[in-house]
C-alpha positions as CSV (number, residue, x, y, z in Angstrom):
1,M,17.0,-3.9,2.3
2,R,17.5,-5.2,-1.4
3,V,14.9,-7.7,-2.5
4,V,14.7,-9.4,-6.1
5,V,10.9,-10.3,-7.7
6,V,10.5,-14.0,-7.8
7,K,6.9,-13.5,-9.3
8,A,4.9,-11.2,-11.6
9,Y,3.1,-8.3,-9.8
10,E,0.0,-6.5,-12.0
11,R,-0.7,-3.1,-10.7
12,P,-5.0,-3.5,-9.8
13,Y,-5.5,0.1,-10.2
14,E,-3.5,3.4,-11.6
15,N,-5.6,6.2,-9.3
16,P,-5.9,4.6,-5.4
17,I,-6.0,6.7,-2.5
18,V,-3.7,9.5,-1.1
19,V,-3.7,11.2,2.0
20,R,-1.8,13.4,4.0
21,A,-1.3,12.7,8.2
22,G,-4.5,13.8,9.7
23,D,-6.8,13.5,6.8
24,S,-10.4,12.7,7.5
25,V,-10.8,8.7,5.3
26,T,-13.9,7.2,5.0
27,P,-13.5,3.3,6.1
28,D,-15.6,0.6,4.5
29,F,-15.0,-2.7,7.0
30,D,-17.6,-4.5,5.4
31,R,-15.4,-4.5,2.2
32,A,-13.7,-8.9,1.7
33,T,-10.1,-8.7,1.5
34,D,-8.1,-11.7,1.4
35,I,-4.7,-10.1,3.5
36,P,-5.4,-9.1,6.5
37,G,-4.5,-5.9,8.5
38,W,-5.9,-3.7,5.1
39,V,-9.1,-1.7,5.3
40,W,-10.7,-0.4,1.2
41,C,-10.9,3.5,2.6
42,T,-12.4,6.6,0.5
43,A,-10.7,9.6,1.0
44,S,-12.4,12.6,1.0
45,D,-11.0,13.7,-3.0
46,G,-13.2,10.3,-3.7
47,R,-10.3,8.2,-4.7
48,A,-10.1,4.8,-3.0
49,G,-7.6,2.1,-1.5
50,W,-6.8,-0.3,0.5
51,T,-5.5,1.1,3.9
52,P,-3.1,-0.2,6.6
53,H,-6.1,-0.7,9.2
54,A,-2.9,0.1,11.9
55,W,-2.8,3.9,10.3
56,L,-6.4,4.5,11.1
57,V,-7.5,6.6,14.4
58,R,-10.8,7.2,15.3
59,N,-12.0,10.8,16.6
60,P,-15.5,12.3,17.2
61,D,-15.7,13.7,13.5
62,G,-15.2,10.2,12.4
63,W,-11.9,8.8,11.3
64,R,-8.7,10.1,10.0
65,I,-5.2,8.5,9.2
66,D,-1.5,9.3,11.1
67,R,0.8,9.4,8.7
68,D,0.9,10.3,4.6
69,F,-0.1,7.2,2.6
70,N,-0.3,6.5,-0.9
71,A,-1.6,3.4,-2.3
72,I,0.1,3.3,-5.5
73,E,0.9,-0.9,-6.2
74,L,4.1,-1.9,-8.5
75,T,3.9,-3.8,-11.9
76,I,6.5,-5.8,-10.9
77,E,8.8,-8.3,-13.7
78,P,10.8,-11.5,-12.5
79,G,14.7,-10.5,-11.7
80,E,13.6,-7.0,-11.4
81,A,15.3,-5.8,-8.1
82,L,13.0,-3.5,-5.6
83,D,14.5,-1.5,-2.5
84,V,12.8,-1.8,0.4
85,L,11.2,1.3,1.8
86,K,8.4,-0.3,4.9
87,E,7.1,-3.2,5.4
88,E,3.1,-3.4,6.5
89,S,1.1,-6.5,7.0
90,G,2.1,-8.9,3.9
91,F,3.2,-5.9,1.5
92,Y,6.0,-3.5,1.1
93,R,6.7,-0.1,0.1
94,V,9.3,0.1,-2.9
95,A,11.6,1.8,-5.0
96,K,12.5,0.6,-8.1
97,S,15.3,1.4,-9.8
98,D,14.3,4.4,-11.8
99,G,12.9,5.6,-8.7
100,E,9.3,4.7,-9.2
101,T,8.1,3.7,-5.2
102,G,4.6,2.0,-4.3
103,W,3.7,-1.2,-3.1
104,V,4.4,-4.9,-3.9
105,P,3.0,-8.0,-2.3
106,C,5.9,-9.6,-0.2
107,D,5.7,-13.5,-1.1
108,H,6.2,-11.6,-4.7
109,V,10.1,-10.9,-4.0
110,A,12.9,-12.7,-2.6
111,A,16.3,-12.0,-0.4
112,D,18.5,-10.6,-2.6
113,R,21.9,-12.9,-2.3
């Protein structure tokens, strides 16, 4: 699906959590967010970011993520066209025309007509 940016969005941080399927993470379920479905997690390398709650799995040793995940968000400007790669809890993972990929809020884009 192709979408067009209707509202600007600025990347909130540059070096967020990046984990591979099966990696251990430490979730902070007490950290508040206004976007349901996301939990603040810290990886073993100390990087942190909002992570899809549905992708977390509890095991006897703590928590792990069940798929590869990179929390990088993109800075976008109105009029930009983006290709949607995935949707998760109010965010799209998208690709820009230059190949850069990352997450953007669904309410900042509209279907390309």
